[in-house]
C-alpha positions as CSV (number, residue, x, y, z in Angstrom):
1,X,91.2,107.8,106.1
2,X,94.9,107.4,106.0
3,X,94.9,105.9,102.6
4,X,98.2,106.2,100.6
5,X,98.2,109.9,101.5
6,X,99.6,110.5,105.0
7,X,97.6,113.2,106.7
8,X,99.2,116.3,108.3
9,X,96.5,116.2,111.0
10,X,96.1,113.7,113.8
11,X,94.2,111.2,111.7
12,X,95.4,107.7,112.4
13,X,96.9,108.7,115.8
14,X,95.5,108.0,119.2
15,X,93.4,111.1,119.8
16,X,93.0,110.3,123.5
17,X,96.6,111.5,124.1
18,X,95.8,115.1,123.0
19,X,93.9,117.7,125.0
20,X,91.6,120.1,123.3
21,X,93.8,122.9,124.3
22,X,97.0,121.2,123.2
23,X,99.2,123.3,120.9
24,X,99.4,120.3,118.5
25,X,95.7,121.0,117.8
26,X,95.8,124.8,117.8
27,X,99.2,125.6,116.2
28,X,97.4,126.6,113.0
29,X,99.3,124.2,110.7
30,X,96.5,121.9,110.0
31,X,93.9,123.2,107.6
32,X,92.0,119.9,107.6
33,X,92.3,118.7,111.2
34,X,89.5,116.6,112.7
35,X,86.9,118.4,114.7
36,X,86.8,116.8,118.2
37,X,83.7,118.5,119.4
38,X,80.4,116.9,118.1
39,X,80.8,114.7,115.1
40,X,84.3,113.3,115.1
41,X,84.1,112.6,111.5
42,X,83.6,116.1,110.1
43,X,86.5,117.9,108.6
44,X,87.0,121.6,108.4
45,X,88.9,123.9,106.1
46,X,88.3,127.2,104.4
47,X,90.1,126.0,101.3
48,X,87.9,123.0,100.8
49,X,86.0,124.6,97.9
50,X,89.3,125.6,96.2
51,X,90.6,122.1,96.5
52,X,87.3,120.6,95.2
53,X,87.5,122.9,92.2
54,X,91.1,121.9,91.4
55,X,90.3,118.2,91.8
56,X,87.3,118.6,89.5
57,X,89.4,120.1,86.8
58,X,92.1,117.4,87.2
59,X,89.4,114.7,87.1
60,X,87.8,116.1,83.9
61,X,91.2,116.6,82.1
62,X,92.6,113.3,83.2
63,X,89.5,111.4,82.3
64,X,89.0,112.9,78.9
65,X,92.7,112.9,78.0
66,X,93.4,109.3,78.9
67,X,90.2,108.0,77.4
68,X,90.9,109.9,74.1
69,X,94.5,108.4,74.0
70,X,93.2,104.9,74.5
71,X,90.5,105.3,72.0
72,X,92.8,106.7,69.3
73,X,95.4,103.9,69.7
74,X,93.0,101.0,70.0
75,X,90.8,102.2,67.0
76,X,93.8,102.8,64.6
77,X,95.5,99.7,63.2
78,X,98.5,101.9,62.2
79,X,99.1,102.7,65.8
80,X,99.0,99.2,67.1
81,X,102.7,98.8,67.9
82,X,104.5,97.6,71.0
83,X,105.3,101.2,72.0
84,X,101.7,102.3,71.6
85,X,100.4,99.2,73.5
86,X,102.5,100.4,76.4
87,X,101.3,104.0,76.0
88,X,97.8,102.6,76.2
89,X,98.8,100.8,79.4
90,X,100.2,104.0,80.8
91,X,96.9,105.8,79.9
92,X,94.9,103.0,81.6
93,X,97.0,103.3,84.8
94,X,96.7,107.1,84.8
95,X,92.9,106.9,84.3
96,X,92.5,104.5,87.1
97,X,94.6,106.6,89.4
98,X,92.6,109.7,88.6
99,X,89.3,107.9,89.1
100,X,90.2,106.2,92.4
101,X,92.5,108.7,94.1
102,X,90.7,112.0,93.3
103,X,87.2,111.1,94.6
104,X,88.4,109.4,97.7
105,X,90.7,112.3,98.6
106,X,87.9,114.7,98.2
107,X,85.5,112.6,100.2
108,X,88.1,112.4,103.0
109,X,88.5,116.2,103.1
110,X,84.7,116.4,103.6
111,X,84.3,113.5,105.9
112,X,87.4,112.3,107.7
113,X,86.1,108.9,108.9
114,X,86.3,105.8,106.7
115,X,82.8,104.5,105.7
116,X,83.5,101.6,103.4
117,X,84.6,98.8,105.7
118,X,87.8,96.8,105.9
119,X,87.5,95.3,102.4
120,X,87.1,98.8,100.9
121,X,90.1,100.0,102.9
122,X,92.3,97.3,101.6
123,X,91.0,97.5,98.0
124,X,91.3,101.3,97.6
125,X,94.8,101.5,99.1
126,X,96.0,98.5,97.1
127,X,94.6,99.9,93.8
128,X,96.2,103.3,94.4
129,X,99.7,101.9,95.0
130,X,99.3,99.3,92.2
131,X,98.5,102.0,89.6
132,X,101.4,104.1,90.8
133,X,103.6,101.1,90.0
134,X,101.8,100.6,86.6
135,X,102.7,104.1,85.5
136,X,106.4,104.1,86.5
137,X,107.0,100.5,85.3
138,X,105.3,101.2,82.0
139,X,107.7,104.2,81.5
140,X,110.6,101.8,82.3
141,X,109.2,99.3,79.8
142,X,108.9,102.0,77.1
143,X,112.5,103.0,77.7
144,X,113.6,99.4,77.3
145,X,111.6,99.1,74.1
146,X,113.1,102.3,72.7
147,X,116.6,101.0,73.7
148,X,116.0,97.7,71.9
149,X,114.8,99.5,68.7
150,X,117.3,102.4,68.5
151,X,120.4,100.9,70.0
152,X,120.1,97.1,69.4
153,X,118.3,97.6,66.1
154,X,115.4,95.2,66.7
155,X,113.7,94.0,63.5
156,X,110.8,92.0,64.9
157,X,107.8,91.6,62.6
158,X,104.6,93.6,63.4
159,X,102.9,90.6,65.0
160,X,105.9,89.9,67.1
161,X,106.1,93.5,68.3
162,X,102.4,93.5,69.2
163,X,102.9,90.3,71.3
164,X,105.9,91.7,73.0
165,X,104.0,94.9,73.9
166,X,101.1,92.9,75.3
167,X,103.4,90.7,77.3
168,X,105.2,93.7,78.7
169,X,101.9,95.3,79.7
170,X,100.8,92.1,81.6
171,X,104.3,92.0,83.3
172,X,103.9,95.6,84.4
173,X,100.6,94.9,86.1
174,X,101.9,91.7,87.7
175,X,105.0,93.4,89.1
176,X,103.0,96.4,90.3
177,X,100.5,94.1,92.0
178,X,103.3,92.2,93.8
179,X,104.8,95.5,95.1
180,X,101.4,96.6,96.4
181,X,100.3,93.2,97.8
182,X,101.6,93.8,101.4
183,X,98.8,96.4,101.7
184,X,96.2,93.7,101.4
185,X,97.7,92.1,104.5
186,X,98.5,95.2,106.6
187,X,95.7,97.7,105.8
188,X,93.4,98.0,108.7
189,X,90.8,100.3,110.4
190,X,91.4,101.9,113.7
191,X,89.9,104.8,115.7
192,X,86.8,103.3,117.3
193,X,84.0,105.9,117.0
194,X,86.0,107.8,114.4
195,X,87.2,104.9,112.1
196,X,90.3,105.6,110.1
197,X,91.7,103.5,107.2
198,X,95.4,103.0,107.4
199,X,97.4,101.0,104.8
200,X,100.3,100.4,107.3
201,X,100.8,100.4,111.0
202,X,101.9,104.0,111.3
203,X,105.5,104.6,112.5
204,X,106.1,100.9,113.1
205,X,109.4,99.3,111.9
206,X,107.5,97.4,109.2
207,X,105.9,100.6,107.9
208,X,109.2,102.4,107.7
209,X,110.9,99.5,105.9
210,X,108.0,99.2,103.4
211,X,107.9,102.9,102.6
212,X,111.6,103.1,102.1
213,X,111.6,99.9,100.0
214,X,108.6,101.2,97.9
215,X,110.4,104.5,97.3
216,X,113.4,102.5,96.0
217,X,111.6,100.0,93.7
218,X,108.8,102.4,92.5
219,X,110.8,105.6,92.1
220,X,114.6,105.6,92.4
221,X,115.4,102.3,90.7
222,X,113.1,102.8,87.7
223,X,114.4,106.4,87.2
224,X,118.0,105.1,87.4
225,X,117.3,102.5,84.8
226,X,115.6,105.1,82.5
227,X,118.5,107.5,83.0
228,X,121.0,104.8,82.0
229,X,119.1,103.7,79.0
230,X,118.5,107.2,77.7
231,X,122.2,108.0,78.1
232,X,123.0,105.2,75.8
233,X,120.1,106.1,73.4
234,X,121.4,109.7,73.3
235,X,124.9,108.6,72.3
236,X,123.5,106.3,69.6
237,X,121.2,109.1,68.2
238,X,124.1,111.5,68.1
239,X,126.2,109.1,66.1
240,X,123.4,108.2,63.7
241,X,122.2,111.8,63.1
242,X,125.1,112.6,60.8
243,X,124.2,109.6,58.5
244,X,120.8,111.2,57.7
245,X,121.8,114.9,57.7
246,X,120.2,116.7,54.8
247,X,118.6,113.5,53.5
248,X,114.8,113.1,52.7
249,X,114.6,109.4,51.9
250,X,112.2,107.2,53.8
251,X,114.9,105.9,56.1
252,X,115.6,109.4,57.3
253,X,111.9,110.1,58.0
254,X,111.7,106.8,59.8
255,X,114.7,107.6,61.9
256,X,113.2,111.0,62.8
257,X,109.9,109.4,63.9
258,X,111.8,107.0,66.1
259,X,113.8,109.8,67.6
260,X,110.6,111.8,68.3
261,X,109.0,108.9,70.1
262,X,112.1,108.4,72.2
263,X,112.0,112.1,73.1
264,X,108.4,111.8,74.1
265,X,109.1,108.8,76.4
266,X,112.0,110.8,77.9
267,X,109.8,113.8,78.6
268,X,107.1,111.5,80.2
269,X,109.8,110.0,82.5
270,X,111.2,113.4,83.3
271,X,107.8,114.7,84.3
272,X,107.2,111.6,86.4
273,X,110.4,112.2,88.3
274,X,109.6,115.8,89.0
275,X,105.9,115.5,89.8
276,X,106.2,112.4,92.0
277,X,109.3,113.6,94.0
278,X,107.3,115.6,96.6
279,X,105.1,112.5,97.2
280,X,108.0,110.2,98.0
281,X,109.8,112.8,100.1
282,X,106.6,113.2,102.2
283,X,105.8,109.5,102.7
284,X,109.3,108.6,103.8
285,X,109.7,111.7,106.0
286,X,106.3,111.1,107.5
287,X,107.2,107.6,108.6
288,X,110.8,108.2,109.7
289,X,110.5,111.5,111.4
290,X,106.8,112.5,111.7
291,X,107.3,114.6,114.8
292,X,109.4,117.2,112.9
293,X,107.3,117.1,109.8
294,X,103.9,117.8,111.5
295,X,105.3,120.8,113.3
296,X,107.0,122.3,110.2
297,X,105.6,125.5,109.0
298,X,103.7,125.1,105.8
299,X,103.3,121.3,106.1
300,X,99.6,121.5,105.0
301,X,100.6,123.3,101.8
302,X,103.3,120.7,101.2
303,X,100.8,117.9,101.7
304,X,98.5,119.5,99.1
305,X,101.5,120.1,96.8
306,X,102.6,116.5,96.7
307,X,99.1,115.2,96.2
308,X,98.1,117.6,93.5
309,X,101.4,117.3,91.7
310,X,101.1,113.5,91.5
311,X,97.5,113.8,90.2
312,X,98.6,116.4,87.7
313,X,101.1,114.0,86.3
314,X,98.4,111.6,85.3
315,X,96.5,114.4,83.6
316,X,99.5,115.7,81.7
317,X,100.7,112.4,80.2
318,X,98.1,112.2,77.4
319,X,98.6,116.0,76.7
320,X,102.3,115.5,76.3
321,X,101.8,112.5,73.9
322,X,99.3,114.4,71.7
323,X,101.6,117.5,71.7
324,X,104.7,115.6,70.7
325,X,103.3,113.0,68.3
326,X,101.9,114.0,64.9
327,X,100.6,110.5,64.3
328,X,98.5,110.5,67.5
329,X,97.2,114.1,66.8
330,X,96.2,113.1,63.2
331,X,94.4,110.0,64.4
332,X,92.6,112.0,67.0
333,X,91.4,114.6,64.5
334,X,90.3,111.8,62.1
335,X,88.3,110.2,65.0
336,X,86.6,113.5,65.8
337,X,85.8,114.2,62.1
338,X,84.4,110.7,61.7
339,X,82.2,111.1,64.8
340,X,80.8,114.3,63.5
341,X,80.2,112.8,60.1
342,X,78.4,109.8,61.6
343,X,76.3,112.1,63.8
344,X,75.3,114.3,60.7
345,X,74.4,111.3,58.6
346,X,72.3,109.7,61.4
347,X,70.5,113.0,62.0
348,X,69.7,113.4,58.3
349,X,68.5,109.8,58.0
350,X,66.2,110.3,61.1
351,X,64.8,113.5,59.6
352,X,64.0,111.9,56.2
353,X,62.4,108.9,57.9
354,X,60.2,111.2,60.1
355,X,59.1,113.1,57.0
356,X,58.1,109.9,55.3
357,X,60.8,110.2,52.7
358,X,62.2,106.8,51.5
359,X,65.7,106.2,52.7
360,X,68.6,106.2,50.2
361,X,72.3,105.6,50.3
362,X,74.3,108.5,51.5
363,X,77.6,109.1,49.7
364,X,80.8,109.0,51.7
365,X,82.7,112.3,52.0
366,X,85.7,112.7,49.7
367,X,89.1,112.9,51.4
368,X,90.9,115.5,49.3
369,X,94.3,114.5,50.5
370,X,94.0,110.8,49.6
371,X,91.7,111.4,46.5
372,X,89.4,108.6,47.6
373,X,86.3,108.2,49.7
374,X,87.0,108.6,53.4
375,X,87.7,105.0,54.3
376,X,89.8,106.1,57.2
377,X,86.7,106.3,59.3
378,X,86.2,102.6,58.9
379,X,89.9,101.9,59.6
380,X,89.9,103.8,62.9
């Protein structure tokens, strides 16, 4: 399977042109080259178990982290703002990327041939590219939202902010789908007895144009927009910081919270730029000058680096948000405590019922900080 991950071996190429003694096969650069004797679909590689373990960790962390982030935001009315709607959108894109990209990459390393038909080839590749766009365009939308709040001083009501966030999320998915749509037309299966899924016609002029254009609209242009917006935001924050220096009134706390959220979005964008850079270097280099790339020492390690770094970014995003945001951490802890409380109450009720003891109302736990019964569990 070529998928959206260009292989360093001869997958997707015409294997008839290579002899079994060709140095291209035996130069030792390809840890996951196709086995030409016997089953053409088997892959080999002594590091397969290592990669499988790394993917398993990434899948677990990415799945739990992004699910927790979506649960916390969607279950807490206080967090239903335009920025948090977009953070939910980011978590949804990251979760989908982890769930689609990871298992298919691992399956490919174990079994090189594509087994899911033309429709599966088109759908899997389209989904991977689309969710990549969802992640970067959501970060761009978050930067625009922070710019409108911190620089332009937006004062839209809560309902208006919610609608704006939802509309921005739908726009992100639409734009990402449009950018990925050529894959639905050009993805195909080749290879005869050893079918390979390719999302473009390798090394063709159309493939080169598409990969360069995709790198521009899904990486360089969004990062340029984010950089410009945060340059203006930084200047505004520096000017405004003096007005609240040493003050403790609500306005100062509100300004600090806005500044912290802006810093969180900036860190998310910075990590995206760093972790996805090897990916875009590889895909453009692979299409424009594959002959020099495949014979470069360490190309197999570079391939694993760009794939794992992109996957790691989707796992790190929710961790960054929880680490930077006190509100999200507090909401997560409340959700965890409420789940434990509900489990305990349910267990006690079942025990009393099993022993034939009549049921009775169970008092709600007291929240010492608020001085009232813990109604936060019902709010979240």
